[in-house]
C-alpha positions in Angstrom: 17.7 -47.7 -1.4 16.9 -44.0 -1.8 16.5 -41.9 1.3 13.1 -40.3 2.0 13.4 -36.6 1.2 12.3 -34.4 4.1 9.4 -32.1 3.3 10.6 -28.7 4.5 7.0 -27.2 4.1 5.9 -29.2 7.2 6.8 -27.4 10.4 9.0 -29.1 12.9 7.7 -30.8 16.0 7.7 -28.3 18.9 10.9 -28.6 21.0 9.9 -30.5 24.1 12.4 -28.6 26.2 11.2 -25.1 25.2 7.6 -26.2 25.2 7.7 -27.7 28.7 9.7 -24.7 30.0 7.0 -22.3 28.7 4.3 -24.4 30.3 6.2 -24.3 33.5 6.3 -20.5 33.4 2.7 -20.4 32.4 1.8 -22.5 35.5 3.5 -20.0 37.7 2.1 -16.9 36.0 -1.5 -18.2 35.9 -1.4 -18.3 39.7 0.1 -14.8 40.0 -1.8 -12.9 37.4 -5.2 -14.6 37.4 -7.3 -16.8 39.6 -7.0 -19.8 37.2 -9.4 -22.7 37.1 -9.3 -25.5 34.5 -12.2 -27.7 33.5 -10.9 -30.4 31.1 -12.9 -33.0 29.4 -11.6 -36.5 30.5 -12.4 -37.8 27.1 -9.5 -35.9 25.6 -7.0 -38.5 26.9 -8.9 -41.2 25.0 -8.4 -39.6 21.6 -6.1 -41.4 19.2 -4.2 -39.6 16.4 -3.8 -35.9 15.7 -6.1 -33.2 17.3 -7.2 -29.8 16.0 -7.7 -27.6 19.0 -10.1 -24.8 18.2 -10.1 -21.8 20.5 -11.9 -18.5 21.0 -9.6 -15.5 20.9 -10.2 -13.0 23.8 -6.6 -12.4 24.8 -3.0 -13.7 24.3 -3.8 -15.9 27.3 -6.0 -18.1 25.1 -2.9 -19.5 23.4 -0.9 -20.2 26.6 -3.8 -21.7 28.5 -4.5 -24.1 25.6 -0.8 -25.1 25.7 -1.2 -25.7 29.4 -4.4 -27.8 29.2 -3.2 -29.9 26.3 0.4 -30.4 27.3 -0.4 -33.6 29.2 -1.6 -35.2 25.9 -0.1 -33.3 22.9 2.5 -30.7 22.0 0.7 -28.3 19.6 1.9 -26.6 16.4 0.3 -23.2 16.9 -1.2 -21.4 13.9 -0.4 -17.7 14.3 -0.9 -14.5 12.4 2.1 -13.6 10.2 2.5 -10.5 12.3 3.4 -12.6 15.4 6.5 -13.7 13.6 7.8 -10.1 13.9 7.4 -10.0 17.7 10.8 -9.9 19.3 9.8 -12.2 22.1 9.1 -15.1 19.7 11.8 -14.5 17.0 14.4 -16.8 18.6 12.0 -19.7 19.3 9.2 -19.5 16.6 10.7 -22.1 14.4 11.7 -24.4 17.3 8.1 -24.3 18.5 6.9 -25.1 15.0 4.7 -22.1 14.6 2.6 -22.0 11.4 2.2 -18.5 10.1 -1.1 -17.6 8.4 -2.4 -14.4 6.8 -5.3 -12.9 8.8 -8.4 -12.2 6.7 -6.6 -12.9 3.5 -6.7 -16.0 1.2 -3.7 -18.1 2.3 -3.8 -21.4 0.6 -0.1 -22.1 1.3 -0.8 -22.1 5.0 -3.9 -24.4 4.6 -1.6 -26.8 2.7 1.0 -26.7 5.5 -1.7 -27.4 8.2 -3.1 -30.3 6.1 0.4 -31.8 5.7 1.1 -31.4 9.4 -2.0 -33.3 10.3 -1.1 -36.1 7.9 2.3 -36.3 9.6 0.4 -36.9 12.9 0.9 -33.4 14.3 -1.7 -31.7 16.5 -2.7 -28.1 15.7 -3.9 -25.1 17.7 -6.2 -22.9 15.6 -8.1 -19.7 16.4 -10.7 -19.4 13.6 -11.7 -15.8 14.6 -8.4 -14.6 13.4 -7.9 -11.8 15.9 -8.4 -10.9 19.5 -11.9 -9.6 20.4 -12.2 -5.9 20.9 -15.5 -5.8 22.8 -15.6 -9.2 24.5 -17.9 -10.8 22.0 -17.3 -13.4 19.3 -16.3 -12.3 15.8 -19.4 -11.2 14.0 -18.9 -13.9 11.3 -17.3 -17.3 11.4 -16.9 -18.7 7.9 -18.6 -22.1 7.2 -15.4 -23.0 5.4 -14.0 -24.0 8.8 -16.5 -26.9 8.9 -15.5 -27.9 5.4 -11.8 -27.8 6.3 -12.3 -29.9 9.5 -14.3 -32.4 7.5 -11.6 -32.7 4.9 -8.6 -33.2 7.2 -10.6 -35.7 9.4 -8.7 -35.2 12.7 -10.2 -35.2 16.2 -11.4 -31.7 17.3 -11.5 -30.2 20.7 -12.8 -26.7 21.7 -11.4 -24.3 24.3 -12.7 -21.1 25.8 -11.6 -18.9 28.7 -14.5 -17.6 30.7 -13.2 -14.3 32.1 -10.2 -14.2 29.8 -11.3 -10.9 28.2 -12.0 -9.4 31.7 -8.5 -10.3 32.8 -6.7 -8.8 29.8 -8.9 -6.7 27.4 -7.1 -5.7 24.2 -7.9 -2.0 24.9 -6.1 -2.0 28.2 -2.6 -2.6 29.5 -1.5 -5.2 32.0 -3.6 -7.8 33.8 -6.6 -7.5 36.1 -6.6 -10.1 38.9 -9.8 -12.1 38.8 -11.3 -15.5 38.1 -10.6 -17.2 34.7 -12.1 -20.6 34.0 -10.5 -22.4 31.1 -12.8 -25.1 29.6 -11.7 -27.5 27.0 -13.8 -30.4 25.6 -14.0 -32.9 22.8 -16.1 -31.5 20.0 -15.8 -34.3 17.5 -13.8 -37.5 17.3 -12.3 -38.3 13.9 -15.0 -41.0 13.5 -17.8 -38.6 14.3 -16.6 -36.1 11.7 -16.8 -38.8 9.0 -20.5 -39.5 10.0 -21.6 -35.8 10.2 -22.4 -33.6 7.2 -20.8 -30.2 6.8 -24.0 -28.3 7.8 -24.2 -30.1 11.2 -20.5 -29.5 11.9 -20.9 -25.8 11.0 -24.0 -25.5 13.3 -22.1 -26.9 16.3 -19.1 -24.7 15.6 -21.3 -21.5 15.3 -22.9 -22.4 18.7 -19.4 -22.7 20.3 -18.3 -19.4 18.9 -21.1 -17.4 20.4 -20.1 -15.6 23.7 -20.4 -12.3 25.5 -17.8 -11.8 28.2 -19.2 -8.5 29.5 -22.6 -10.1 30.0 -20.9 -13.1 31.7 -19.1 -10.9 34.1 -22.1 -8.9 35.2 -24.4 -12.0 35.5 -21.9 -13.7 37.7 -20.9 -10.6 39.6 -17.2 -11.1 39.0 -14.7 -8.5 40.1 -11.4 -7.9 38.3 -9.0 -5.8 40.4 -7.3 -2.9 38.7 -6.1 0.5 39.8 -7.2 1.9 36.4 -10.1 -0.2 35.1 -11.2 2.4 32.6 -7.8 3.4 31.2 -7.7 2.9 27.4 -11.5 2.3 27.0 -11.7 5.3 24.6 -9.7 3.2 22.1 -12.9 1.2 21.3 -15.7 3.5 22.7 -14.9 6.4 20.4 -18.4 8.0 20.0 -20.2 9.9 22.8 -23.7 8.6 23.4 -24.9 12.1 24.6 -23.6 14.6 22.0 -22.7 12.0 19.2 -19.2 13.5 18.8 -16.5 11.1 17.6 -13.0 10.8 19.1 -13.7 13.4 21.8 -13.8 10.7 24.5 -10.8 10.3 26.8 -10.2 8.2 29.9 -8.6 8.6 33.3 -8.2 5.7 35.7 -11.9 5.1 36.4 -13.9 7.2 33.9 -14.5 7.7 30.2 -15.5 11.3 29.5 -16.3 13.5 26.5 -14.2 16.6 26.0 -16.9 18.2 24.0 -20.1 17.9 26.2 -18.7 16.7 29.5 -20.5 13.4 29.5 -18.8 11.3 32.2 -19.2 7.6 33.0 -17.5 5.4 35.6 -16.3 1.9 34.6 -16.2 -0.3 37.6 -14.2 -3.4 38.4 -17.4 -5.4 38.0 -17.7 -4.3 34.4 -20.5 -1.8 35.0 -20.8 1.6 33.2 -22.3 4.1 35.7 -23.3 7.6 34.5 -22.5 10.7 36.7 -25.2 13.3 37.0 -27.0 13.9 33.8 -24.5 11.9 31.8 -25.6 9.2 29.3 -24.3 5.6 28.9 -25.1 2.1 28.0 -24.9 -0.7 30.6 -22.1 -2.7 29.1 -19.1 -2.2 26.8 -20.5 -4.5 24.1 -23.8 -2.6 24.0 -22.0 0.7 23.5 -19.8 -0.8 20.9 -22.8 -2.3 19.0 -24.5 1.1 19.1 -21.5 2.5 17.2 -22.0 -0.3 14.7 -25.6 0.7 14.3 -24.6 4.3 13.6 -22.1 3.1 11.0 -24.8 0.9 9.4 -27.1 3.9 9.0 -24.3 5.9 7.4 -23.7 3.1 5.0 -27.2 3.5 3.6 -25.5 6.2 1.5 -23.8 4.3 -1.3 -21.5 7.2 -1.8 -20.1 6.7 1.7 -16.4 7.4 2.1 -13.9 8.0 4.8 -10.3 9.1 4.2 -7.5 9.6 6.7 -3.7 10.3 6.4 -1.4 7.4 7.3 2.1 6.2 7.3 2.6 3.0 5.3 4.8 0.1 6.6 5.5 -3.2 4.9 6.6 -6.5 6.5 9.6 -8.2 5.1 8.7 -11.9 5.3 12.4 -12.9 5.0 13.5 -11.2 8.2 10.0 -10.8 9.8 10.4 -7.1 10.3 8.5 -3.9 9.4 10.0 -1.1 7.4 8.4 2.3 6.6 7.5 2.2 2.9 5.8 5.6 2.4 2.9 7.9 3.3 -0.5 8.7 1.9 -4.2 8.4 2.5 -6.3 5.3 3.5 -9.9 5.4 2.3 -12.9 3.2 2.6 -15.8 3.2 0.2 -18.7 0.7 0.0 -16.5 -1.3 -2.5 -12.9 -1.0 -1.4 -10.4 -0.1 1.2 -7.6 1.7 -0.7 -4.3 3.3 0.0 -3.0 6.1 -2.3 0.3 7.8 -1.6 4.0 7.8 -2.4 6.7 5.4 -1.5 10.1 6.4 0.0 11.4 7.3 -3.4 8.5 9.6 -4.2 6.8 7.2 -6.7 3.0 7.0 -6.7 1.6 3.9 -5.0 -2.0 2.6 -5.0 -3.1 -0.5 -3.1 -6.6 -1.8 -3.3 -8.4 -4.4 -1.2 -12.0 -5.3 -2.4 -14.4 -5.4 0.5 -17.0 -7.8 -0.9 -15.6 -10.8 1.1 -13.5 -9.0 3.6 -14.9 -10.1 7.0 -12.8 -7.8 9.1 -9.4 -6.1 9.4 -6.7 -6.2 12.0 -6.5 -3.1 14.1 -3.5 -2.1 16.2 -3.7 -0.5 19.6 -1.2 2.1 18.6 -3.9 3.3 16.1 -3.3 1.5 12.9 -4.7 -1.3 10.7 -3.2 -4.2 8.8 -4.2 -5.4 5.4 -2.8 -8.6 3.9 -2.4 -8.4 0.2 -0.8 -11.3 -1.7 0.4 -12.7 1.6 2.2 -9.5 2.5 1.2 -7.4 5.5 0.7 -3.8 4.8 0.5 -1.7 8.0 -1.1 1.8 8.0 -0.6 3.9 11.1 -2.9 6.9 11.4 -1.2 10.2 11.6 -3.8 11.5 14.1 -3.4 8.5 16.4 -7.0 7.4 16.1 -9.6 5.7 13.8 -8.5 2.1 13.9 -11.5 0.8 15.8 -13.9 2.8 13.6 -12.2 1.6 10.3 -12.6 -2.0 11.6 -16.3 -1.5 12.4 -16.9 0.0 8.9 -15.3 -3.0 7.2 -17.3 -5.4 9.3 -20.6 -3.6 8.7 -20.0 -3.3 4.9 -19.5 -7.1 4.9 -22.8 -7.6 6.9 -24.8 -5.3 4.6 -23.4 -6.8 1.4 -24.3 -10.3 2.6 -27.7 -9.3 4.0 -26.7 -10.3 7.5 -29.0 -8.9 10.3 -27.9 -6.1 12.6 -25.8 -7.3 15.5 -26.4 -6.7 19.2 -29.2 -6.0 21.6 -32.2 -3.9 20.7 -31.5 -0.4 21.8 -34.1 2.1 23.1 
């Protein structure tokens, strides 16, 4: 009798010892760093067979809280961006935890096949369809209907998780944690039988409703305080345009204010998520409204079909074999209405041109140290801006080009 050949493309089951140890640490830290509350649907324990856990992505906490809430029922193979595999904290344990790397905002059929095989093997999956952490506390501007088709195809049970207050505890533009209430909710979205009965359009409609949130609005409506000695520090990373003089990248922050070096506009950011102008200064009432105003400015600029922005960058490339980045060259990163394109030289002085068409590019990954990632042919290309700015703006340009090309309505609240 021939032995069954092991399929090495299927990730291993997560190590129970490492997984349980991490959950133990998470339980301790959730009490120290945040005021954690969990609301878990009791129907989850009744589910038979594999589960796909869909989660919103507001902070790294989303992953660990999902591990915590589901540990009683399933150990999860977590789908992560390929970049995560380069993080030193995960390198020793990524394979033992059965991580499934996936290209962010790039066609990655190999990872889709791995996830499908894992489900057939009875594994449960943690999946964050937005593909990246929210910059402004709102859901990603576009969730592809292909998610609904994929869930329908694999036919597993589906649950949905969201951390109310997760963004306020640990916004991407800030450092460290702010002590305040976080409510983790997780519920059954579809049983496997319900998925069989529903059509793709109905599945997609329910998913779109779930992935619609605004954490800044939630904080203000519920008058939630998140303690921090420097609540405003780092806010200029995403709020790069002054609403008074319209200057870009003249904003800076101290512990409690964001201010413009050009015109002196000064706004306090409180622990309650409020933006309060000083004197004759100008502001919007919430981070997301300010951020969406910047979108609106970009959208108007894109009415010019000859639109172009070009900045100097250093080019790094990730080696998938060793999960490490290496500097590969220098040049200029440009965006036009059609492409985002790098032109420069490699480390040997040879001319290099990399082109990413923007017609179906929903967004790009932006780095807090002022860079952006582009996945081309399953390889991550990282471009770090020489001037140490522009990543948030480049991301907004790509998103708004997608919205204009696909005739999607302007996003955000009506201004003025």
